C-alpha positions in Angstrom: 134.6 -99.4 25.0 135.4 -96.3 27.0 138.8 -94.8 27.6 140.7 -96.3 30.6 143.1 -94.0 32.3 145.5 -94.4 35.3 146.9 -91.3 37.1 150.2 -93.2 37.6 150.8 -93.5 33.9 153.5 -91.2 32.5 151.2 -90.0 29.7 148.2 -89.5 32.0 148.2 -85.7 31.9 148.1 -85.6 28.1 145.4 -88.2 28.0 143.3 -86.5 30.6 143.7 -83.2 28.9 142.5 -84.7 25.6 139.4 -86.1 27.4 138.8 -82.7 29.1 138.9 -80.8 25.8 137.2 -83.3 23.5 134.5 -81.6 21.4 131.3 -83.5 22.3 128.9 -82.0 19.8 129.2 -81.2 16.2 126.4 -78.7 15.7 126.1 -77.2 12.2 126.6 -73.5 11.9 123.0 -72.5 12.5 123.5 -68.9 13.5 122.8 -67.4 10.0 119.5 -69.4 9.7 118.5 -68.4 13.2 119.3 -64.7 12.5 116.9 -64.8 9.5 114.2 -66.5 11.6 114.4 -63.9 14.3 114.4 -61.0 11.8 111.3 -62.6 10.1 109.4 -62.9 13.4 110.3 -59.3 14.4 109.1 -58.1 11.0 105.9 -60.2 10.5 105.0 -61.4 13.9 102.3 -64.1 14.0 102.4 -64.7 10.2 106.1 -65.7 10.4 105.6 -67.9 13.4 102.6 -69.7 11.8 104.5 -70.3 8.6 107.5 -71.7 10.4 105.3 -73.9 12.6 103.7 -75.4 9.5 107.1 -75.9 7.9 109.0 -77.5 10.7 106.2 -79.1 12.8 103.9 -80.0 10.0 101.1 -78.2 11.9 98.9 -75.7 10.2 97.5 -73.2 12.7 95.8 -69.8 12.7 96.7 -67.1 15.3 93.9 -68.1 17.6 95.1 -71.7 17.6 98.6 -71.0 18.8 97.6 -70.8 22.4 96.1 -73.8 24.2 92.8 -73.0 25.8 92.0 -73.7 29.4 89.5 -76.4 28.2 92.1 -78.0 26.0 94.7 -78.1 28.8 92.1 -79.6 31.2 91.2 -82.2 28.6 94.8 -83.3 28.2 95.3 -83.4 32.0 92.4 -85.7 32.3 94.2 -88.2 30.1 97.0 -88.6 32.7 96.8 -91.7 34.8 96.3 -91.4 38.6 99.7 -93.0 39.2 101.5 -90.5 36.9 99.5 -87.6 38.4 100.5 -88.5 41.9 104.1 -88.8 40.9 104.0 -85.3 39.3 102.3 -83.8 42.3 104.9 -85.3 44.6 107.7 -83.9 42.4 106.0 -80.5 42.2 105.5 -80.3 46.0 109.2 -81.2 46.7 110.5 -78.8 44.1 108.4 -76.0 45.4 109.4 -76.6 49.1 113.1 -76.6 48.2 112.9 -73.4 46.1 110.9 -71.5 48.7 113.9 -71.7 50.9 115.9 -69.8 48.3 113.9 -66.6 48.5 116.3 -63.8 49.3 115.7 -61.2 52.0 115.5 -57.4 51.6 118.0 -55.5 53.8 118.1 -52.0 55.2 120.5 -50.4 57.7 122.0 -47.1 58.8 125.8 -46.9 58.7 128.2 -44.9 61.0 127.8 -41.7 58.9 124.0 -41.8 59.3 123.4 -42.9 55.7 120.5 -45.3 55.2 121.5 -48.1 52.8 120.1 -51.4 51.6 118.6 -53.4 48.8 115.3 -55.0 47.8 114.5 -58.0 45.6 111.7 -58.0 43.0 110.7 -60.6 40.5 110.8 -60.1 36.8 107.3 -59.3 35.5 107.1 -62.0 32.8 109.1 -65.1 32.0 109.0 -67.5 29.1 109.9 -71.2 29.3 110.9 -73.2 26.3 109.8 -76.9 26.5 111.2 -79.2 23.9 108.6 -81.2 22.0 108.4 -84.6 20.3 110.6 -87.4 21.8 112.5 -84.9 24.0 109.3 -83.7 25.8 110.0 -83.8 29.5 107.3 -82.7 32.0 110.0 -82.7 34.7 111.7 -79.8 32.9 108.4 -77.8 33.1 108.3 -78.3 36.9 112.0 -77.3 37.3 111.7 -74.1 35.2 108.2 -72.9 36.1 108.0 -73.6 39.8 111.1 -71.4 40.7 109.6 -68.6 38.6 106.3 -68.7 40.4 108.0 -69.0 43.8 110.0 -65.9 42.9 106.8 -64.1 42.2 106.7 -63.9 38.4 103.3 -62.6 37.5 103.1 -63.9 34.0 104.6 -67.2 32.9 104.3 -68.4 29.3 105.6 -71.6 27.9 106.1 -72.7 24.3 106.0 -76.4 23.5 106.2 -77.6 19.9 103.7 -80.3 19.0 105.0 -81.9 15.8 102.1 -83.3 13.7 99.8 -82.1 16.5 101.0 -84.6 19.0 100.7 -83.3 22.6 102.2 -84.8 25.7 99.4 -84.8 28.4 102.1 -84.9 31.2 103.5 -81.6 30.0 100.1 -80.0 30.2 99.6 -81.3 33.7 103.0 -80.2 34.8 102.2 -76.7 33.4 99.0 -76.6 35.3 100.6 -77.8 38.6 103.3 -75.2 38.2 100.9 -72.3 37.8 101.8 -71.5 34.2 99.6 -68.8 32.7 99.9 -69.3 29.0 100.9 -72.3 26.8 101.6 -72.0 23.1 102.1 -74.9 20.7 105.1 -73.4 18.9 108.8 -74.2 19.0 112.2 -73.6 17.5 114.0 -70.3 17.1 110.7 -68.7 16.1 109.3 -69.4 19.6 112.4 -67.8 21.2 112.0 -64.8 18.9 108.2 -64.5 19.7 108.9 -64.6 23.5 111.7 -62.0 23.2 110.1 -59.5 20.8 106.4 -60.4 21.0 103.9 -60.8 18.2 100.3 -59.8 17.8 99.3 -62.9 19.9 102.2 -63.4 22.2 103.3 -60.6 24.5 107.1 -60.3 25.1 108.7 -61.5 28.3 111.6 -60.3 30.3 113.5 -63.6 30.7 113.7 -66.9 28.8 114.7 -70.2 30.3 114.6 -73.9 29.2 116.6 -76.3 27.1 116.4 -76.9 23.4 118.3 -77.9 20.3 121.1 -76.1 18.5 118.6 -73.7 16.8 117.0 -72.8 20.2 120.5 -72.3 21.8 121.6 -70.0 19.0 118.3 -68.0 19.3 118.8 -67.6 23.0 122.3 -66.3 22.4 121.0 -63.8 19.9 118.2 -62.4 22.0 120.3 -62.1 25.1 120.4 -58.4 26.0 116.9 -57.8 24.8 115.8 -60.4 27.4 117.7 -62.4 30.1 118.4 -66.1 29.6 119.3 -68.8 32.0 122.2 -70.5 30.2 123.3 -72.2 27.0 123.1 -75.9 27.9 125.2 -78.5 26.2 125.0 -82.3 26.3 124.4 -83.9 29.7 127.2 -85.3 31.8 127.9 -87.2 35.0 131.0 -88.0 37.0 130.8 -90.7 39.6 133.6 -91.0 42.2 133.4 -94.4 43.8 135.5 -96.6 46.0 135.5 -100.4 45.7 132.7 -100.8 48.3 129.9 -100.4 45.8 127.7 -102.5 43.5 129.2 -102.3 40.0 125.8 -102.6 38.5 124.4 -99.6 40.4 127.3 -97.4 39.3 126.9 -98.7 35.7 123.2 -97.7 35.7 124.1 -94.3 37.1 126.5 -93.8 34.2 123.9 -95.0 31.7 121.3 -92.7 33.2 123.1 -89.8 31.5 124.5 -91.6 28.5 120.9 -92.5 27.4 120.1 -88.8 27.0 122.2 -88.2 23.9 125.1 -89.7 22.0 127.0 -86.6 22.9 126.5 -87.0 26.6 129.4 -88.0 28.8 129.7 -90.5 31.6 132.9 -90.7 33.7 134.0 -92.9 36.6 136.9 -92.0 38.9 137.8 -94.8 41.3 140.6 -95.8 43.6 140.1 -99.4 42.7 141.2 -100.4 39.2 139.5 -103.8 39.5 136.2 -102.1 40.5 136.5 -99.8 37.5 136.8 -102.8 35.1 133.8 -104.5 36.9 131.7 -101.3 36.3 132.7 -101.3 32.6 131.7 -104.9 32.3 128.3 -104.2 34.0 127.8 -101.3 31.5 128.3 -103.7 28.6 125.8 -106.1 30.0 123.2 -103.4 30.6 123.6 -102.2 27.1 122.4 -105.5 25.8 118.9 -104.8 27.2 118.5 -101.0 27.5 115.8 -99.6 25.3 118.0 -96.7 24.3 121.2 -98.8 24.0 122.1 -97.4 20.7 122.2 -93.8 22.1 123.8 -94.9 25.5 126.3 -97.2 23.8 127.4 -94.5 21.4 127.9 -92.0 24.3 129.8 -94.5 26.4 132.0 -95.6 23.4 132.9 -92.1 22.2 133.0 -90.1 25.4 133.0 -92.4 28.4 136.0 -93.0 30.6 137.2 -94.9 33.7 139.9 -93.2 35.6 141.9 -94.9 38.3 143.5 -92.6 40.9 145.8 -93.0 43.9 143.4 -91.6 46.5 140.3 -89.5 46.9 142.2 -86.3 47.2 143.4 -86.8 43.6 139.9 -87.7 42.6 138.6 -84.4 44.0 141.3 -82.5 42.2 140.4 -84.1 38.9 136.7 -83.5 39.5 137.4 -79.8 40.0 139.1 -79.7 36.6 136.1 -81.5 35.0 133.6 -79.3 36.8 130.8 -81.8 36.0 127.1 -81.1 35.7 126.2 -84.0 38.0 128.7 -85.4 40.6 127.9 -88.6 42.5 130.1 -89.3 45.5 129.8 -93.1 46.2 132.4 -93.3 49.0 132.4 -94.0 52.7 132.5 -90.3 53.7 130.8 -88.4 50.9 130.5 -85.2 53.0 134.2 -85.0 53.6 134.9 -85.5 49.9 132.2 -83.0 48.9 134.1 -80.3 50.9 137.0 -80.7 48.5 134.8 -80.7 45.3 134.3 -77.0 44.7 133.2 -77.1 41.0 130.0 -79.1 40.3 126.5 -78.3 39.2 124.9 -80.7 41.7 126.4 -83.2 44.1 124.7 -86.4 45.1 126.0 -87.7 48.4 126.4 -91.5 49.0 125.5 -94.6 47.2 121.8 -94.4 48.0 121.5 -91.1 46.1 121.4 -91.8 42.4 121.5 -88.7 40.1 118.1 -89.7 38.7 116.4 -88.7 42.0 117.7 -85.2 41.3 116.1 -85.2 37.9 112.6 -85.7 39.3 111.8 -85.6 43.0 114.9 -84.7 45.0 113.9 -81.0 45.2 117.0 -79.2 43.9 116.8 -78.0 40.3 118.0 -80.2 37.5 118.7 -77.4 35.1 122.5 -77.3 35.6 125.7 -75.9 34.0 127.4 -78.1 31.5 130.6 -78.1 29.5 132.8 -77.1 32.5 130.7 -74.0 33.2 130.1 -75.1 36.8 133.5 -73.4 37.3 131.7 -70.1 37.2 128.0 -70.6 37.1 125.1 -72.3 39.0 122.0 -74.2 38.3 118.6 -72.6 37.8 117.1 -71.2 41.0 114.6 -68.6 42.3 117.5 -66.2 42.0 117.3 -66.4 38.2 113.8 -64.8 38.3 114.5 -61.9 40.7 116.7 -58.9 40.5 118.2 -56.7 43.2 117.7 -52.9 43.4 119.9 -51.0 45.7 118.6 -48.3 48.1 120.4 -45.2 49.6 119.2 -42.2 51.6 121.6 -39.4 52.7 120.7 -37.3 55.7 122.2 -33.8 55.8 124.8 -35.1 58.4 125.6 -38.1 56.2 126.1 -35.9 53.1 128.4 -33.6 55.1 130.4 -36.6 56.2 131.0 -38.4 52.9 130.1 -35.7 50.3 133.6 -34.1 50.2 135.1 -37.5 49.1 132.6 -37.6 46.2 133.6 -34.1 45.2 137.2 -35.1 45.0 136.6 -38.2 43.0 134.3 -36.4 40.6 137.0 -33.8 39.9 139.6 -36.6 39.4 137.4 -38.0 36.7 136.7 -34.6 35.1 133.0 -35.0 35.6 132.2 -31.4 36.7 128.4 -31.7 37.0 128.8 -34.8 39.2 130.9 -32.9 41.7 128.7 -29.7 41.5 125.6 -31.7 42.3 127.2 -32.6 45.7 128.8 -29.2 46.2 125.5 -27.3 45.8 124.0 -29.3 48.6 127.0 -28.9 50.8 127.0 -25.1 50.3 123.4 -25.1 51.4 124.2 -27.1 54.5 127.3 -24.9 55.3 125.3 -21.7 54.9 
């Protein structure tokens, strides 16, 4: 059973603090192993990647076999049913339309001194997307990572997807094709991250790496950050549902389980103003766990990390939500818009009881790559903005330099940077005759 908390209890703050700070994953110390893998790939390139692929994925390859050919991709795409193809196409179209609205605008203006200022946005030249393989092979993640990159204008997009024992998910291949991916490699793990960051004889390096992965992939992304950009270090999935008593307990139970079934370290939380409703949801969860295919995983998550929290009112619910800063936040209340205004820290907000979080995972349009582990306090989900960078622009006219140059001279002198000041002084002398 999950933890039951009540904000009116005298020990609530201590109990809530314990829930907030609970360690939800016990990853082994993999950094040393990852460091060796990265060094090996940097030193030996393809040879290291091929050896590690055979070791971990039980897949012997040569360099030419690392990349899927266009014919192979088409062959796997042909295996996708019409129904699944249509669903992926619907998702791709909605994700693309949403992210096209995120494209930033260049700006240019002349200020009061006569200086021309501005900025421009340009896409990174090449990006790499990591796609988990095996049981955790999700075509939706391909769409969510690749489409924003292409909308941003990334010229070259490469994805790596491990294929343990040679097993390929045709839906992943179709998602890659629908997203405009340029290169697909059948490699994974820390060695794939190293190959994307530093390049090998077969794989050209990229400028940014995005996409989820296991502890080894996360550690590799941390290590290559600085050589390349990364999106984020994602932890176990999480959902917070704020619900009043005017909801179907089974619907809320299913929403909670939609994240619990991801991983035994996932977390599903319910905050409600109605204690009886909270108990009804917990009972509905137990009933659903009797039949869910992934009941062992969902049940473990719910037992170890789930919680039902009763609060006095929705203002208190919003305050607790902001402290949790959840990855996914569902607002199943009469006026979700008013409550959303008070919820300032969340990766994604789902408004009203007709908007289950699962819609956001697939076809809603907004990105499902979101900050976890309370990082929504300071970061955002994946977007077009992750694949572009801003370059500032400035042009001084003689009049503008005469107006603001003396201030630069003074500041340069105060910092003891003589050449800085002289570079301005020389021009001002020319202007002043």
